[in-house]
C-alpha positions in Angstrom: 94.8 105.6 120.4 91.2 105.4 119.1 90.2 102.8 116.6 87.7 102.3 113.7 87.1 98.7 112.9 85.8 97.7 109.5 85.1 94.0 109.1 84.2 91.8 106.2 84.7 94.0 103.1 84.2 91.4 100.4 84.8 91.4 96.7 86.0 89.0 94.0 89.7 89.2 93.2 92.1 87.4 90.9 95.0 87.0 93.2 96.9 83.7 93.5 99.8 81.7 92.1 97.7 79.4 90.0 96.4 80.2 86.5 92.8 79.2 87.4 92.8 81.7 90.4 93.8 84.5 88.0 91.3 83.4 85.4 88.2 82.5 87.5 88.7 84.7 90.6 87.4 84.1 94.1 86.1 86.0 97.1 88.5 87.8 99.3 87.4 89.3 102.7 89.3 92.1 104.4 89.2 93.4 107.9 90.8 96.8 108.7 91.5 98.4 112.0 92.4 102.1 111.7 94.2 103.8 114.6 93.7 107.5 114.9 92.8 110.2 117.4 89.1 111.1 117.5 89.7 114.4 119.3 89.2 116.7 116.4 86.3 114.7 114.9 84.6 114.6 118.3 85.0 118.4 118.7 83.8 119.3 115.2 81.3 116.4 114.6 82.5 116.5 111.0 83.3 113.4 108.9 86.2 115.3 107.3 88.0 115.2 110.6 88.1 111.4 110.8 88.9 108.5 108.5 85.7 108.1 106.4 85.1 104.4 106.7 82.9 104.4 103.6 85.8 105.7 101.6 88.1 103.3 103.2 85.8 100.4 102.3 85.7 101.6 98.7 89.5 101.7 98.5 89.8 98.2 100.0 87.3 96.9 97.3 89.4 98.6 94.6 92.6 96.8 95.8 90.8 93.5 96.0 89.4 93.8 92.5 92.5 95.6 91.0 95.8 94.4 89.8 96.3 90.7 90.5 99.1 89.7 92.9 100.5 86.3 93.6 100.4 86.5 97.4 97.8 87.8 99.8 100.7 88.9 101.9 101.5 91.4 99.1 97.9 92.5 98.9 97.7 93.1 102.6 100.9 95.2 102.6 99.7 97.2 99.5 96.4 98.0 101.4 98.1 99.0 104.7 100.7 101.2 103.1 98.0 102.8 100.8 95.6 103.5 103.6 98.4 105.2 105.6 99.2 107.4 102.5 95.6 108.3 101.7 93.9 108.7 105.1 94.7 110.7 108.2 95.5 107.6 110.3 98.4 106.8 112.6 98.5 103.1 112.1 96.5 100.3 110.4 96.0 96.6 110.8 94.8 94.7 107.7 93.7 91.1 107.6 93.1 89.5 104.2 91.0 86.3 104.3 91.0 83.9 101.3 88.2 81.5 102.3 88.3 79.5 99.1 92.0 79.1 98.8 93.1 76.1 96.8 94.0 73.9 99.8 93.5 70.2 99.5 92.4 69.5 103.0 89.3 70.8 104.8 89.8 74.2 106.4 87.7 77.1 107.7 89.8 80.1 106.6 93.2 81.2 105.7 94.2 84.8 106.5 97.3 87.0 106.7 97.6 90.1 108.8 99.9 93.1 108.7 100.3 96.1 110.9 101.9 99.4 109.7 102.5 102.7 111.5 103.1 106.1 110.1 106.8 106.9 110.4 
């Protein structure tokens, strides 16, 4: 299966279990790997025959900035299932990074990843 990798889509979101996270917001960073067959797009050389990564990035930003959720796990699943519904892809892997998570020890990053396939 062919892949499109989209890394580092960043926006401010209001996800989290603490009141201050929902009030103040923080950056979220999303990586997406889209699995699809490039055969038709390669033959036609037409963006309509692939997953338009500009549109995918726009949708990811909308989910980040949209309805707040408690868990980034829920956000990742929402994105993965939404991308499968909205784009002609066979599978998707989504990683949501929360680099400023309210953790009381030094850390570099916290992230969750989900993988979903079309059934």
